[in-house]
C-alpha positions as CSV (number, residue, x, y, z in Angstrom):
1,M,-22.3,-63.9,-53.3
2,D,-19.9,-64.0,-50.4
3,A,-21.8,-63.3,-47.2
4,T,-19.4,-60.6,-46.2
5,T,-19.2,-58.8,-49.6
6,P,-20.1,-55.1,-49.2
7,I,-23.5,-54.5,-50.7
8,M,-24.8,-51.5,-48.9
9,D,-24.9,-48.0,-50.3
10,A,-21.6,-46.3,-49.2
11,H,-23.3,-42.9,-48.8
12,T,-25.9,-44.5,-46.5
13,L,-23.1,-46.1,-44.4
14,E,-21.5,-42.7,-44.0
15,L,-24.8,-40.9,-43.2
16,L,-25.7,-43.5,-40.5
17,E,-22.1,-43.4,-39.1
18,F,-21.6,-47.1,-39.4
19,N,-17.8,-46.6,-39.3
20,K,-18.2,-45.3,-35.7
21,V,-19.8,-48.6,-34.8
22,R,-16.9,-50.4,-36.4
23,E,-14.5,-48.5,-34.3
24,L,-16.5,-49.1,-31.1
25,L,-16.4,-52.8,-32.0
26,A,-12.7,-52.8,-32.7
27,G,-12.1,-51.5,-29.2
28,Y,-13.5,-54.8,-27.8
29,A,-11.1,-57.0,-29.8
30,A,-8.2,-58.7,-28.0
31,C,-5.6,-58.4,-30.7
32,S,-4.7,-56.7,-34.0
33,L,-6.3,-59.6,-36.0
34,G,-9.7,-59.0,-34.5
35,K,-9.4,-55.2,-34.7
36,E,-8.6,-55.4,-38.4
37,L,-11.7,-57.6,-39.1
38,A,-13.9,-55.4,-37.0
39,R,-12.9,-52.3,-39.1
40,Q,-13.8,-54.3,-42.2
41,I,-17.2,-55.7,-41.3
42,D,-20.0,-55.0,-43.8
43,P,-23.7,-55.9,-43.8
44,S,-24.8,-59.0,-45.6
45,T,-28.0,-59.8,-47.5
46,D,-27.8,-63.5,-46.9
47,P,-30.3,-64.3,-44.1
48,D,-28.7,-67.7,-43.4
49,W,-25.3,-66.2,-42.9
50,I,-26.7,-63.4,-40.7
51,R,-28.6,-66.0,-38.5
52,G,-25.5,-68.1,-38.2
53,E,-23.2,-65.2,-37.3
54,I,-25.7,-63.9,-34.7
55,A,-26.1,-67.4,-33.2
56,L,-22.3,-67.6,-32.8
57,V,-22.3,-64.2,-31.0
58,T,-25.1,-65.4,-28.8
59,E,-23.1,-68.5,-27.8
60,M,-20.0,-66.5,-27.1
61,T,-22.1,-64.1,-25.0
62,D,-23.3,-67.2,-23.0
63,A,-19.7,-68.4,-22.8
64,L,-18.5,-65.1,-21.4
65,G,-21.4,-65.2,-18.8
66,L,-20.1,-68.7,-17.8
67,G,-16.5,-67.3,-17.3
68,Q,-15.3,-69.1,-20.5
69,A,-13.5,-66.3,-22.3
70,P,-11.2,-67.4,-25.1
71,P,-7.4,-67.4,-24.3
72,F,-5.9,-65.0,-26.9
73,G,-2.7,-64.5,-25.0
74,G,0.4,-64.8,-27.3
75,L,-1.6,-64.5,-30.6
76,H,0.3,-62.7,-33.3
77,D,-0.4,-62.3,-37.0
78,V,2.6,-64.5,-38.2
79,R,1.0,-65.6,-41.4
80,L,3.5,-63.8,-43.6
81,I,6.4,-65.1,-41.4
82,V,5.0,-68.7,-41.7
83,R,4.8,-68.3,-45.5
84,R,8.4,-67.3,-45.6
85,A,9.3,-70.4,-43.6
86,A,7.3,-72.5,-46.0
87,I,9.3,-71.3,-49.1
88,G,12.6,-71.9,-47.3
89,S,13.6,-68.5,-45.9
90,M,15.4,-68.8,-42.6
91,L,13.5,-67.1,-39.8
92,T,15.2,-64.8,-37.3
93,V,15.3,-65.4,-33.5
94,E,12.6,-62.7,-33.0
95,Q,10.4,-64.2,-35.6
96,L,10.7,-67.7,-34.2
97,L,9.7,-66.4,-30.7
98,E,6.6,-64.7,-32.2
99,V,5.7,-68.0,-33.9
100,A,6.3,-69.9,-30.7
101,D,3.8,-67.6,-28.8
102,T,1.2,-68.2,-31.5
103,L,1.8,-71.9,-31.5
104,N,1.3,-72.0,-27.7
105,C,-2.0,-70.0,-28.3
106,T,-3.2,-72.8,-30.6
107,G,-2.6,-75.3,-27.8
108,N,-4.5,-73.1,-25.3
109,M,-7.3,-72.7,-27.8
110,Y,-7.5,-76.5,-28.4
111,R,-7.8,-77.1,-24.7
112,Y,-10.3,-74.2,-24.4
113,R,-12.6,-76.0,-26.9
114,M,-12.4,-79.1,-24.8
115,R,-13.6,-77.2,-21.8
116,L,-16.5,-75.4,-23.5
117,D,-20.0,-76.1,-22.3
118,G,-21.5,-78.8,-24.5
119,S,-24.5,-76.6,-25.4
120,L,-22.2,-74.2,-27.3
121,T,-22.2,-76.4,-30.4
122,R,-21.5,-73.7,-33.0
123,L,-18.4,-72.4,-31.1
124,I,-17.2,-76.0,-30.7
125,E,-17.7,-76.7,-34.4
126,M,-15.9,-73.5,-35.3
127,L,-12.9,-74.3,-33.2
128,T,-12.6,-78.0,-34.1
129,P,-10.1,-77.5,-37.0
130,I,-7.6,-75.9,-34.6
131,E,-4.8,-78.4,-33.8
132,D,-2.6,-78.3,-30.7
133,L,0.7,-77.3,-32.3
134,G,2.4,-76.6,-29.0
135,V,5.0,-79.4,-29.6
136,V,6.7,-77.2,-32.2
137,A,6.6,-74.2,-29.7
138,K,8.3,-76.4,-27.1
139,S,11.1,-77.2,-29.7
140,I,11.6,-73.5,-30.2
141,S,11.5,-72.7,-26.5
142,A,14.1,-75.5,-25.8
143,C,16.5,-73.7,-28.2
144,I,15.8,-70.0,-27.6
145,D,15.1,-68.2,-24.3
146,S,12.7,-65.3,-23.9
147,R,15.5,-62.8,-24.4
148,G,16.3,-64.2,-27.9
149,H,19.5,-66.0,-26.9
150,V,20.1,-69.4,-28.5
151,L,20.8,-71.8,-25.7
152,D,23.7,-74.2,-25.4
153,M,21.3,-77.2,-25.4
154,A,20.1,-76.2,-28.9
155,S,22.6,-78.7,-30.3
156,R,25.5,-80.8,-29.1
157,E,27.9,-79.1,-31.5
158,L,26.9,-75.6,-30.2
159,A,27.5,-76.7,-26.6
160,L,31.0,-78.0,-27.5
161,L,31.9,-74.8,-29.4
162,R,30.8,-72.6,-26.5
163,Q,32.8,-74.8,-24.1
164,K,35.9,-74.2,-26.2
165,L,35.2,-70.5,-26.4
166,A,34.9,-70.4,-22.6
167,E,38.3,-72.2,-22.3
168,V,39.9,-69.7,-24.7
169,D,38.4,-66.8,-22.7
170,E,39.7,-68.2,-19.5
171,R,43.3,-68.5,-21.0
172,V,43.1,-64.9,-22.2
173,Q,42.0,-63.7,-18.8
174,N,44.7,-65.7,-17.1
175,Q,47.4,-64.2,-19.4
176,I,46.1,-60.7,-18.8
177,R,46.1,-61.2,-15.0
178,R,49.7,-62.5,-15.1
179,M,50.8,-59.4,-17.1
180,L,49.0,-57.1,-14.7
181,R,50.9,-58.6,-11.8
182,D,54.2,-57.5,-13.4
183,P,55.4,-54.4,-11.5
184,E,57.4,-53.1,-14.5
185,L,54.4,-53.3,-16.8
186,R,52.2,-51.6,-14.2
187,K,54.5,-48.6,-14.3
188,I,53.8,-47.8,-17.9
189,L,50.0,-48.3,-17.7
190,R,47.7,-45.3,-17.5
191,Y,45.5,-47.2,-15.0
192,P,46.1,-50.7,-13.4
193,N,43.6,-52.8,-15.3
194,A,42.7,-54.1,-18.7
195,T,39.7,-53.1,-20.8
196,V,37.8,-54.5,-23.8
197,S,37.8,-53.1,-27.3
198,G,35.3,-55.0,-29.4
199,D,36.1,-58.7,-28.7
200,H,39.7,-57.9,-27.7
201,Y,41.3,-57.5,-24.3
202,V,43.7,-54.4,-24.4
203,L,46.0,-52.7,-22.0
204,P,46.0,-48.8,-21.6
205,V,49.7,-47.9,-22.3
206,A,51.2,-44.4,-22.1
207,I,52.1,-43.2,-25.6
208,N,55.7,-42.7,-24.8
209,H,56.1,-46.3,-23.6
210,R,54.4,-47.8,-26.7
211,H,57.5,-49.7,-27.8
212,K,57.8,-51.6,-24.5
213,V,54.6,-53.7,-25.1
214,P,54.7,-55.8,-28.2
215,G,51.3,-56.3,-29.7
216,V,48.5,-54.8,-31.8
217,V,47.3,-51.2,-31.3
218,H,43.4,-51.2,-31.5
219,R,42.7,-47.6,-30.7
220,T,44.1,-44.3,-29.2
221,S,42.5,-42.1,-26.5
222,S,40.9,-38.8,-27.5
223,T,43.8,-36.9,-26.0
224,G,46.4,-39.0,-27.8
225,E,48.2,-39.8,-24.6
226,T,47.1,-43.4,-24.3
227,V,47.2,-46.3,-26.7
228,F,45.2,-49.5,-26.2
229,I,47.4,-52.5,-27.1
230,E,46.4,-56.2,-27.3
231,P,49.5,-58.1,-26.2
232,A,51.0,-60.4,-28.8
233,G,50.4,-63.5,-26.7
234,V,46.7,-62.6,-26.3
235,A,46.4,-61.7,-30.0
236,S,47.1,-65.3,-31.0
237,L,44.4,-66.5,-28.6
238,S,42.0,-63.9,-30.0
239,A,42.6,-65.3,-33.5
240,E,41.7,-68.7,-32.2
241,R,38.6,-67.2,-30.6
242,T,37.5,-65.5,-33.8
243,V,37.6,-68.9,-35.6
244,L,35.5,-70.5,-32.9
245,K,33.0,-67.6,-33.0
246,G,32.6,-68.1,-36.7
247,E,31.9,-71.7,-36.2
248,E,29.4,-70.8,-33.4
249,D,27.6,-68.4,-35.8
250,R,27.4,-71.1,-38.4
251,E,26.0,-73.6,-35.9
252,I,23.4,-71.1,-34.7
253,R,22.3,-70.6,-38.3
254,R,22.0,-74.4,-38.6
255,V,19.8,-74.4,-35.5
256,L,17.6,-71.6,-36.8
257,R,17.2,-73.4,-40.1
258,R,16.2,-76.6,-38.3
259,L,13.6,-74.7,-36.3
260,T,12.4,-72.9,-39.4
261,A,11.9,-76.3,-41.1
262,E,9.8,-77.4,-38.1
263,V,7.6,-74.3,-38.5
264,A,7.4,-74.9,-42.3
265,R,6.0,-78.4,-41.6
266,V,3.0,-76.9,-39.6
267,A,2.6,-73.8,-41.9
268,K,-0.7,-74.8,-43.3
269,P,-2.5,-75.8,-40.1
270,L,-1.0,-72.8,-38.3
271,S,-2.2,-70.3,-40.9
272,Y,-5.7,-71.9,-40.9
273,A,-5.8,-71.8,-37.0
274,I,-4.8,-68.1,-37.1
275,E,-7.6,-67.3,-39.4
276,I,-10.1,-69.1,-37.2
277,M,-8.7,-67.4,-34.1
278,A,-8.9,-64.0,-35.8
279,R,-12.6,-64.6,-36.6
280,L,-13.1,-65.9,-33.0
281,D,-11.6,-62.6,-31.8
282,L,-14.2,-60.7,-33.9
283,I,-17.0,-62.9,-32.5
284,T,-15.8,-62.3,-29.0
285,A,-15.6,-58.5,-29.6
286,K,-19.2,-58.6,-30.8
287,A,-20.2,-60.5,-27.7
288,R,-18.3,-58.1,-25.3
289,F,-19.9,-55.1,-27.1
290,S,-23.3,-56.8,-26.7
291,R,-22.9,-57.4,-23.0
292,D,-21.5,-53.9,-22.3
293,Y,-24.4,-52.2,-24.1
294,R,-27.2,-54.6,-23.0
295,M,-27.9,-55.8,-26.5
296,Y,-30.1,-58.8,-27.7
297,P,-30.0,-61.0,-30.8
298,P,-32.6,-59.9,-33.3
299,E,-34.7,-62.3,-35.2
300,I,-34.1,-62.2,-39.0
301,S,-37.3,-62.0,-41.0
302,T,-37.7,-63.2,-44.6
303,E,-41.1,-61.6,-44.9
304,G,-40.0,-57.9,-44.7
305,K,-41.2,-57.4,-41.1
306,L,-39.3,-54.9,-39.0
307,W,-40.0,-54.5,-35.3
308,L,-37.6,-52.7,-33.1
309,R,-38.6,-52.9,-29.4
310,Q,-37.0,-50.3,-27.1
311,A,-34.3,-49.5,-29.6
312,R,-31.4,-47.2,-28.6
313,H,-28.8,-45.4,-30.7
314,P,-25.4,-47.0,-29.7
315,I,-23.3,-44.0,-30.7
316,L,-25.4,-41.6,-28.7
317,E,-25.2,-44.0,-25.7
318,H,-21.4,-44.0,-26.1
319,L,-21.4,-40.2,-26.2
320,F,-23.5,-39.9,-23.1
321,R,-21.3,-42.5,-21.2
322,H,-18.2,-40.4,-21.9
323,E,-19.4,-36.8,-21.8
324,R,-17.6,-34.7,-19.1
325,T,-20.5,-32.5,-18.1
326,P,-23.7,-34.5,-17.9
327,A,-25.8,-31.2,-17.6
328,E,-24.6,-30.0,-21.0
329,P,-25.0,-31.8,-24.4
330,P,-21.7,-32.9,-26.0
331,A,-20.5,-30.7,-28.8
332,S,-20.6,-33.6,-31.3
333,S,-24.3,-34.5,-30.5
334,P,-26.5,-34.1,-33.5
335,P,-29.6,-32.0,-33.4
336,G,-32.6,-33.8,-32.0
337,T,-30.5,-36.0,-29.7
338,P,-33.0,-38.1,-27.6
339,V,-32.2,-37.6,-24.0
340,A,-34.3,-38.4,-20.9
341,P,-35.5,-35.0,-19.7
342,T,-34.2,-33.7,-16.4
343,S,-35.0,-30.6,-14.4
344,E,-31.7,-30.4,-12.7
345,P,-28.1,-31.2,-13.5
346,S,-27.2,-34.7,-12.3
347,S,-23.9,-36.6,-11.8
348,E,-25.5,-39.6,-13.5
349,P,-24.8,-40.0,-17.2
350,R,-27.8,-39.1,-19.5
351,Q,-29.9,-41.9,-20.8
352,V,-30.9,-42.5,-24.5
353,V,-34.7,-42.6,-24.7
354,P,-35.6,-46.0,-26.4
355,I,-38.1,-46.0,-29.3
356,D,-40.4,-48.7,-30.8
357,V,-40.6,-48.9,-34.6
358,R,-42.7,-51.2,-36.7
359,L,-42.8,-51.7,-40.5
360,G,-44.4,-54.5,-42.5
361,Y,-47.2,-55.1,-39.9
362,G,-50.1,-53.8,-41.9
363,F,-48.2,-50.8,-43.3
364,N,-44.9,-50.3,-45.2
365,M,-44.4,-46.6,-44.8
366,L,-44.2,-44.6,-41.6
367,I,-44.6,-40.8,-41.9
368,I,-43.1,-39.2,-38.8
369,T,-44.1,-35.7,-37.8
370,G,-43.4,-33.6,-34.7
371,P,-41.6,-30.4,-33.6
372,N,-38.1,-29.5,-34.6
373,T,-35.3,-31.0,-32.4
374,G,-37.9,-33.6,-31.3
375,G,-35.9,-36.6,-32.3
376,K,-37.4,-37.4,-35.8
377,T,-34.0,-37.6,-37.4
378,V,-32.6,-39.8,-34.7
379,C,-35.6,-42.2,-35.2
380,L,-34.4,-42.7,-38.8
381,K,-30.8,-43.0,-37.8
382,T,-31.5,-45.5,-35.0
383,T,-33.6,-47.7,-37.3
384,G,-31.1,-47.7,-40.2
385,L,-28.0,-48.2,-38.0
386,L,-29.6,-51.1,-36.1
387,C,-30.5,-52.8,-39.3
388,L,-26.9,-52.4,-40.5
389,M,-25.6,-53.9,-37.3
390,A,-28.0,-56.9,-37.4
391,Q,-27.1,-57.6,-41.1
392,A,-23.4,-57.4,-40.1
393,G,-24.0,-60.3,-37.7
394,M,-24.2,-58.3,-34.5
395,H,-26.6,-58.1,-31.6
396,I,-28.5,-54.8,-31.4
397,P,-29.2,-52.3,-28.6
398,A,-32.9,-53.2,-28.6
399,G,-35.3,-55.3,-26.5
400,E,-35.5,-59.0,-26.7
401,G,-37.7,-60.3,-29.6
402,S,-36.8,-57.5,-32.1
403,T,-37.2,-58.5,-35.7
404,I,-35.2,-57.2,-38.7
405,P,-35.4,-58.2,-42.4
406,A,-32.4,-59.0,-44.5
407,F,-32.7,-55.9,-46.6
408,H,-31.1,-55.9,-50.0
409,H,-30.5,-52.1,-49.8
410,I,-30.7,-49.5,-47.0
411,L,-30.9,-46.1,-48.7
412,A,-30.9,-42.8,-46.8
413,D,-31.2,-39.1,-47.4
414,I,-30.6,-37.4,-44.0
415,G,-29.4,-34.0,-43.0
416,D,-28.3,-30.9,-44.8
417,E,-26.3,-32.1,-47.8
418,Q,-25.8,-28.8,-49.7
419,S,-23.1,-29.4,-52.2
420,L,-20.6,-26.5,-52.7
421,E,-18.6,-28.4,-55.3
422,Q,-21.6,-28.9,-57.6
423,S,-23.2,-25.5,-56.7
424,L,-26.4,-27.3,-55.6
425,S,-28.8,-25.9,-53.1
426,T,-30.0,-28.1,-50.2
427,F,-33.3,-28.7,-52.0
428,S,-31.5,-29.7,-55.2
429,S,-29.1,-31.9,-53.4
430,H,-32.0,-33.8,-51.7
431,I,-33.9,-34.2,-54.9
432,S,-30.8,-35.5,-56.7
433,R,-30.2,-38.0,-53.9
434,I,-33.9,-39.1,-53.8
435,A,-33.8,-39.7,-57.6
436,S,-30.8,-42.0,-57.2
437,I,-32.6,-43.8,-54.4
438,L,-35.7,-44.4,-56.5
439,K,-33.6,-46.0,-59.2
440,V,-32.1,-48.5,-56.8
441,A,-34.8,-49.3,-54.3
442,D,-37.0,-52.4,-54.6
443,N,-39.5,-54.3,-52.5
444,Q,-36.7,-55.6,-50.3
445,S,-35.2,-52.2,-49.5
446,L,-35.4,-49.8,-46.5
447,V,-35.6,-46.1,-47.5
448,L,-35.1,-43.3,-44.9
449,L,-36.0,-39.8,-46.0
450,D,-35.5,-36.8,-43.6
451,E,-37.6,-33.7,-43.9
452,L,-39.3,-34.6,-47.2
453,G,-40.5,-31.6,-49.2
454,S,-38.5,-29.0,-47.2
455,G,-36.3,-26.4,-48.7
456,T,-38.9,-25.0,-51.2
457,D,-42.4,-23.5,-51.3
458,P,-44.5,-25.5,-48.8
459,T,-47.3,-26.1,-51.3
460,E,-45.1,-27.3,-54.1
461,G,-42.9,-29.2,-51.5
462,A,-46.0,-31.0,-50.2
463,A,-47.2,-31.9,-53.7
464,L,-43.7,-33.2,-54.6
465,G,-43.5,-35.1,-51.3
466,R,-46.8,-36.8,-52.0
467,A,-45.6,-37.9,-55.5
468,I,-42.4,-39.3,-53.9
469,L,-44.4,-41.2,-51.3
470,D,-46.6,-42.6,-54.2
471,G,-43.4,-43.7,-55.9
472,L,-42.1,-45.5,-52.8
473,D,-45.5,-47.1,-52.4
474,R,-45.4,-48.5,-55.9
475,L,-41.9,-50.0,-55.3
476,G,-43.3,-51.8,-52.2
477,C,-40.2,-51.0,-50.1
478,R,-40.2,-50.3,-46.4
479,A,-39.9,-46.6,-45.8
480,M,-39.6,-44.1,-42.9
481,V,-40.1,-40.4,-43.8
482,T,-40.0,-37.4,-41.6
483,T,-41.7,-34.1,-42.5
484,H,-43.0,-30.9,-40.9
485,L,-45.4,-30.2,-43.8
486,G,-49.0,-30.3,-42.5
487,D,-50.3,-31.5,-45.9
488,L,-48.2,-34.7,-45.8
489,K,-49.6,-35.6,-42.3
490,T,-52.9,-36.6,-44.0
491,Y,-51.2,-38.9,-46.6
492,A,-51.7,-42.0,-44.5
493,F,-55.5,-41.3,-44.3
494,N,-55.8,-42.1,-48.0
495,N,-53.3,-45.0,-48.2
496,E,-53.7,-48.1,-46.2
497,R,-50.1,-49.1,-46.7
498,A,-48.9,-45.9,-44.9
499,E,-49.2,-44.9,-41.2
500,N,-48.5,-41.8,-39.2
501,G,-46.0,-41.5,-36.4
502,A,-45.3,-38.7,-34.0
503,V,-42.5,-37.7,-31.6
504,Q,-44.1,-36.3,-28.5
505,F,-43.6,-32.9,-26.9
506,D,-44.2,-31.9,-23.3
507,V,-45.9,-28.5,-23.4
508,E,-45.5,-28.0,-19.7
509,T,-41.7,-28.2,-19.8
510,L,-41.4,-27.0,-23.4
511,R,-39.2,-30.0,-24.1
512,P,-39.5,-33.0,-26.4
513,T,-40.0,-36.4,-24.8
514,Y,-38.4,-38.2,-27.8
515,H,-41.0,-41.0,-27.6
516,L,-42.3,-42.2,-31.0
517,E,-46.1,-42.9,-31.1
518,I,-47.3,-44.9,-34.1
519,G,-50.8,-44.1,-35.3
520,Q,-50.6,-40.4,-34.4
521,F,-49.4,-37.3,-36.3
522,G,-47.4,-34.7,-34.5
523,M,-48.8,-31.3,-33.7
524,S,-46.7,-28.2,-33.7
525,N,-48.2,-27.1,-30.4
526,A,-47.5,-23.6,-31.4
527,L,-50.5,-22.1,-29.6
528,R,-49.9,-23.9,-26.3
529,I,-46.2,-22.9,-26.4
530,A,-47.2,-19.3,-27.2
531,R,-49.6,-19.2,-24.2
532,R,-46.8,-20.4,-21.9
533,L,-44.5,-17.8,-23.3
534,K,-47.1,-15.0,-22.5
535,L,-48.1,-14.0,-26.0
536,P,-50.8,-11.3,-25.7
537,R,-54.2,-12.9,-25.1
538,D,-56.0,-11.1,-27.9
539,L,-53.5,-12.5,-30.4
540,L,-54.0,-16.0,-29.0
541,Q,-57.8,-15.7,-29.3
542,R,-57.5,-14.5,-32.9
543,A,-55.2,-17.4,-33.7
544,H,-57.7,-19.9,-32.2
545,K,-60.4,-18.4,-34.3
546,Y,-58.4,-18.9,-37.5
547,L,-57.6,-22.5,-36.4
548,R,-61.2,-23.4,-35.7
549,R,-62.2,-22.1,-39.2
550,K,-59.6,-24.4,-40.8
551,Q,-60.6,-27.4,-38.6
552,K,-64.3,-27.1,-39.5
553,R,-63.3,-27.8,-43.1
554,A,-62.1,-31.3,-42.4
555,P,-63.9,-32.7,-39.3
556,E,-63.8,-36.2,-40.9
557,L,-60.0,-36.1,-40.8
558,V,-60.0,-35.6,-37.0
559,Q,-62.5,-38.5,-36.6
560,L,-60.5,-40.7,-38.9
561,Q,-57.3,-39.9,-37.0
562,R,-59.0,-40.9,-33.7
563,L,-60.2,-44.2,-35.2
564,R,-56.7,-45.0,-36.6
565,E,-55.1,-44.3,-33.2
566,E,-57.5,-46.7,-31.5
567,A,-56.9,-49.4,-34.2
568,E,-53.1,-49.0,-33.9
569,K,-53.2,-49.4,-30.2
570,A,-55.3,-52.6,-30.5
571,K,-52.9,-53.9,-33.2
572,E,-49.9,-53.2,-31.1
573,E,-51.4,-55.0,-28.1
574,A,-52.3,-58.0,-30.4
575,L,-48.7,-58.1,-31.7
576,K,-47.3,-58.1,-28.2
577,L,-49.6,-61.0,-27.2
578,Q,-48.7,-62.9,-30.4
579,H,-44.9,-62.4,-29.8
580,E,-45.3,-63.5,-26.2
581,A,-47.1,-66.7,-27.3
582,E,-44.4,-67.4,-29.9
583,R,-41.7,-66.9,-27.3
584,Q,-43.4,-69.3,-24.8
585,R,-43.8,-71.8,-27.6
586,E,-40.1,-71.6,-28.5
587,E,-39.1,-71.9,-24.8
588,F,-41.3,-75.1,-24.6
589,R,-39.8,-76.5,-27.7
590,Q,-36.2,-75.9,-26.4
591,K,-37.1,-77.5,-23.1
592,A,-38.6,-80.5,-24.9
593,L,-35.4,-80.8,-27.0
594,Q,-33.2,-80.5,-23.9
595,L,-35.3,-83.2,-22.1
596,E,-35.0,-85.4,-25.2
597,R,-31.2,-84.9,-25.3
598,E,-30.9,-85.6,-21.5
599,T,-33.0,-88.8,-21.9
600,E,-30.8,-90.0,-24.8
601,E,-27.6,-89.3,-22.8
602,A,-29.0,-91.1,-19.8
603,R,-29.8,-94.1,-22.0
604,L,-26.4,-94.2,-23.6
605,L,-24.7,-93.8,-20.2
606,H,-26.8,-96.7,-18.7
607,E,-25.8,-98.9,-21.7
608,A,-22.1,-98.0,-21.3
609,R,-22.3,-99.0,-17.6
610,L,-23.8,-102.3,-18.5
611,R,-20.8,-103.0,-20.8
612,L,-18.2,-102.2,-18.1
613,K,-15.5,-104.9,-17.6
614,P,-12.3,-105.1,-15.7
615,K,-9.5,-102.7,-16.7
616,D,-12.0,-100.3,-18.3
617,P,-11.2,-96.6,-17.5
618,V,-13.9,-94.8,-15.5
619,K,-14.3,-91.4,-13.7
620,V,-15.4,-91.3,-10.1
621,P,-17.1,-87.9,-9.5
622,R,-16.9,-88.4,-5.7
623,F,-13.1,-88.3,-5.9
624,D,-13.0,-86.2,-9.1
625,K,-10.3,-88.7,-10.4
626,P,-10.1,-91.4,-13.1
627,G,-9.7,-95.0,-12.2
628,L,-9.7,-98.5,-13.5
629,V,-12.5,-101.1,-13.1
630,V,-11.4,-104.1,-10.9
631,R,-14.7,-106.1,-11.1
632,V,-18.4,-105.5,-11.7
633,D,-21.4,-107.0,-10.0
634,H,-24.4,-106.2,-12.2
635,K,-26.8,-108.1,-9.9
636,K,-26.0,-106.0,-6.9
637,N,-25.4,-102.9,-9.1
638,L,-21.9,-102.5,-7.6
639,V,-18.5,-101.9,-9.1
640,V,-15.0,-102.0,-7.6
641,V,-12.6,-99.3,-8.9
642,S,-8.9,-98.8,-8.4
643,V,-8.4,-95.1,-7.6
644,G,-4.9,-94.0,-6.6
645,L,-3.4,-96.5,-4.2
646,G,-6.6,-98.1,-3.1
647,Q,-9.7,-100.0,-4.3
648,W,-13.1,-98.7,-3.6
649,E,-16.6,-100.1,-4.1
650,F,-19.3,-97.8,-5.5
651,P,-22.9,-98.1,-6.8
652,L,-22.7,-98.6,-10.5
653,D,-24.7,-95.4,-11.1
654,E,-21.9,-93.3,-9.5
655,V,-19.2,-94.1,-12.1
656,I,-18.9,-92.6,-15.6
657,P,-17.3,-94.9,-18.2
658,L,-14.6,-92.8,-19.9
659,S,-14.9,-94.8,-23.1
660,S,-18.5,-93.5,-23.5
């Protein structure tokens, strides 16, 4: 399967608003080629392709940090124009100028590759097929100027024809000037100078003196009182000029055909280079997006492990960056938008509260509970969207060391999807969607279900919800489920492959904190909120009495919940320590590889210096100039180099053999 073949459920892509990420990415592209590719990106299921693409984006991020941005200036999508040239169609002046700009871009990109830092091996390998085709661009520029005018130097014949045309024009103007000096003729002119009609010089003669000037009438004034006559002597010269203009046009076409043939000769490498530069523009857009939104490259797991560290929703972050009134939520913000709580309006843009999510580390299903508008839905959307971004070869707005599997399917049922066309209720619509999800999902799928069991009787909804959770458990997929049904909060107590999660709520400020805590289940906090809102004390006491009666029925659940919370905290700490150890081990391995490379380079450089002989080219870093070896004294470790107009003696270790 092609790594970029769309494989994800189209409805899920729509629910998670992946198209908005495409548009954000397209905004970072330098030209139309990259924008087009950005709007077409799709997630892949091939882990090798995903890792390779992410590694390219990481290298480009490093290159941008080093000030080595690719030179996309002059790049046009001229593939169709080049194909026309290849089949023999003559290109216009405007088309040739566009091709010349793109040819110059290939030369700039070729030199850019030569300047890239040696550690950016994937980028260098990607750009290696691009040839410097600037020679053809120079041929076009030598014949056509920037205004689209074919220059005299384009061919010897064209220069001669234009010289003859200039001579004819000069003879015409001389004859017109002689006629205008005639006092008798000036008397019959409407005004004392000639004008031009098309390519012809004409005299403005009063209508009643028309017969006094032999020649050709080219036009009459709007009032009918003036006729514009080309004198007979000038008309013969105009005929000669018309013949020369025809020959000039034919010669210009010959020049354009010659230039078109030169373009046709490089059609194949140019088309290939354009495709590479288009992909490079997409890679660069991903890198710019990553730098702007403080993203990191995720690790791609083949073991179904998902760990998002400090994950942020990129679309919400974009909304907060561009909202006009920071104190008020934007109209397009979805319910449950996670925002850092503030007590007063601030001129600073609001910040998305990051979340930590884990799946595949001891449990495959996470059942998230908590108050309404507490951010449960955004937890699902953040997880799903970041997985899609990673599988599309992008960095993700999450902390360093985040891990994402290469899911075969990401399937979501989120939000109110009441179908008016099919006359389905919200509940029926959700069940229909969940049924289709269960048919497709497998053990390499991510399933996201929002408000499971809602929209019907709570008792029946909870029973149906438990059955659906059992079905997901049998499939072995990774799943995140939100619910407000109390009975589903205890599901994880009886299933070791499931875990609870809760979005927290601050009862003092009556606001959600949007933090996701794994290992806990969310409480409604109804009684605490009611107390702060001054509900009568006798009613609160009665409510507490009813609550204690219910809690006495299941004290083991409270104890079990406490034990699971403690175990989850210990597991999270152990995972953090394990990740840190792996990170340090990888850093040590990279440093060892770098030291090994530097040692090998030093050995090769030493051997190259030992092979130096007179007339070998070398570079002298002290002068930052190349030179030629005059003589070498290996016993004294000295070398004499001719640099510029002089000869200089250097320690052998200070010169770099260019042949190496």
